[in-house]
Structure formats: C-alpha cells, structure tokens
C-alpha angles and dihedrals in degrees: 000000000000095000119099118250106228097177135004089271105027130082122197115213133187117232089249091055090049091051092050093048091050094048092047092048094053094043099253100111105079140045119282118267119263090239125032097201132145093288091055092050091048090050090050092057091042086058101041100027091209147009126217123253119216134168096227108111103172090123110000133325112283096242091054097055103066091062092050091048090055105027105027122213101016129162109261089201089068090057090047090054091051089062101035107028126107092262099041117200093185137042138181124251143124105291113139088343123324098336147177103235136186107267093226088065093059093096090053089060097051092095087061090048091050091051090049090055086056091050093253125133095010135098112292093234092051092049090050092049090052091053099041099039099037093137091051092049091050090048090051091053090049091051092052088049090052101039109015149168090068141157120228089251093054091049102040104049089222100286103160126219126215139227124015097004093080092239094308115165118242088248090058091050091049091049091050090052090049090047092053089046091054094238094115131024139182110286092182140322132251101210098316095328116112119238107206131210138164110287092229089054098043096042106028096157096047092042090056093057117104120262116243118216117259098265094048092045091053091047089052091053095045091050088053090049091050091051091051095045102036093197123029147146121246088260092053092050096050093042091058089073098017091247112173121253094246093052092045092050089057097044104043096064088049090054091048091052090050091050095244090117125037116202111239141177116219122204109259097007116124094200128064115257138207129223119213116244109276095007115144133166111259114252091225126063111260111262102193124124112190143150110226126199123241086251096053116127088241088067103035091105105046090191091057091051089052093048092048103039107013084244118144110199131180122171108235102194091113095040116101109259095245091055098049115115100194107008148272103293108016124186121195116226113225112205120175107317098336141065099245104179146355126223133195102220136187133177106223094200095177091058094033092235136129105224122207099200092180137359123197128185115219118235112274096013115132106251100208097046091043093053093047097048093039092053090053091049092050090052090052092048091048091053093046091052091048094242125145102227151334127270119194119203118212096252125116134026093277098046100091095049092044093049091050090051094048100037098067090052091049092047091050091051091049091051092048093050091045 
C-alpha cells in the first residue's frame, strides 16, 4: 500500500492513487486480454456484479458496451447465452437501474423483492396497482405459470392503459409489479421486448439458494459495490445498488468492523471514503485506452467521476439539440489514468458507418497521443459493430486532427479495395 496510514484505521490516499485504484477495480487499468472468451466475460461480471440495461440503441445497447470497453472485440452471442442459457449466469432485475446481474446475487436482492410486494421502494402508481388490482395480478401470475414464457403483448391482448403508464396495458403493469416482486423474471428478449417467466422456472439454480436476512443481504451487495469501485464514499457505495441511506448507515460500520471496508481520506475529497478490502493502487501507470458508454459503472455517479477525474459529465439525450454542449450520445475516452476526450457517436447501420458527430479534447490531455490512441479505438469499435468505416464530422476541438488521422487510413483501404 502506497497510501500513508494516519491512524490505526485510516488510510490517506493521493488523488492519483484513488484514480488508479478505481480504474483497476472496474477493469479499466490494463490492456485487454488476448482472448475475450467465456472466462473473460465471467470475470468481468465477477468484478462489476452487474451492468445497466437501457433502451437507447444509437450506438450499441448499454449492457453490451462495458464488455467491449474492457475486453475489446468479444462475441455478443456469448453474453446472450449467459442470460438465456439453461445454466444462466446472469439475470435481470433492478440493481443500479434495470440491470443484468450475476445470478448468484439473486438471493441478496430478495429483501428488495419482499419490500416491493409490500408496496415499498417501488413507483407509487405501481404500488397502488398492486393493492387495488390484487386479483388481476394474481391471475396474471397464474397465466404465466400456465402458458409462459410470454411477452406482455401476448398476455394482455392489447388492452391499453391511460395516464402515466405511457399507454401500457394492464397486463404489462401487472407483469412489472410481479417483476419488482421477484415472482417473474426475464426469460429472454425478443428484440428489446421482455419475455417473462416464473423466476423459479427461469432461474432454478439461483432460486434454490438460501435467502440471507436483510442485513446480511445488504452487506453482500455493499461488498460487491466496494469490489467494483475500489475506492468510494458511503454515497457512492449505496448508490451502486440504490440502497437507502438508512440501510447503508447501518451496514457500512459493520463492514468496517469486519475489515471489508477500510476508512480512507482522499486528497481533495470533502467526504470520508472507504477502500475495498485488499485494494491497492497499481505500481504501474494504467495503460488502458477505452471508450465507455454513458451507462458504464465508471460513470454511474457523476459526482464521483468529477471527484476522481475532474470530469463533469451530463447526458444530453433529453436536452434540445441547440442547447447541447457535447452531443446526443457522448462517450468519454479513458486513456491511462485520465479521461482524455469525449465523443458523440452514432452507428449509422443503413450506411454501414461509425459516425463521430463531435469530438472534444479534455483540458490538459495530450492532443497527439489522444488522437492516435482514439483512432485505434474507433477502428476496433467499428469492426466490433460490423461497420465499414469511420466518418468524423467537423464539430469539436479534436475533430480536425482526428479526421486527418483517420482519413488517410480510409483512403488507403479504398485504394486497396479498388
């Protein structure tokens, strides 16, 4: 440990040490493995515990990107099999947000499912539906048991709801309540549409595992968060799984007492921090170069990203186009121990092109090295997505240099093919 011990139970860390610990913990410190096979994917989820699911598909689905950022050109079908195969390693539930989670952690989330059945910790409208339409919810569960796996459309015969449910059918609302309650889960997806089944039927091995009590389940989740983050405040730890402040206040001192968390003070941080058991800053400078999605665990807590990297990030998907500062779907570029750039990216699947709608260099990042390593990363991303090349629009202070670096390679390829 390179940090200085300032009391028997407190470690003092420089900001650089904290960055290196965080990047190592989340798998963004070293070079990618030579082979991104099943073992590498399993190790990724052992490290992160979950990845976020989101419907935005302007580049690639959110849960697919963390593996590319860390492993490179991997086979997406392998990840699909991990969540749909007969011995499923992953399942869907509410973790950070809607998430793809390690199946062995399912028992540690049953307290959340039990609270949902009581109408706690879920949307008010969904809780009300569960109370007022209890018979309908029970009938929906019985129908899934009899006919499943089923989509909401197959179950609901298209009867549309009104108001704040965005036109959801009553069957869809009932299925969402059952999903929160842990009684059904996603068996597979058709496109992005969930196909539901009974949890016991879809996850027989996980369902057979014993249920820890609430305090132990929360400790399990917080230990997993600490492993994925490396260094974090109490707020960072609880936000990883959306654990409430009251629960976190009770659990974190218990984890400190057990030695799972080591109190730390990080240079420049106003709040106390906690170091995961066994976490140490790498002796070598991180060598990774990776584009990370807006939904990557590294960026879940925007305040933490700002504390670690001096990087202020706000997703601008819902901002009117004329008010966007960096673009619609912006991916930070991690290079070494800094965030060196941010790119607004789009997969133009009809044209077969990866479009860089804007490219911005971060203050203090080395322009030449950033352009060179970023161009290589864009080429890897382009190949993984099955696109034929990269187009750079003239927006952002890095765009011209990036276009000049990429254009000669594209021209050479055109000449060779011609």
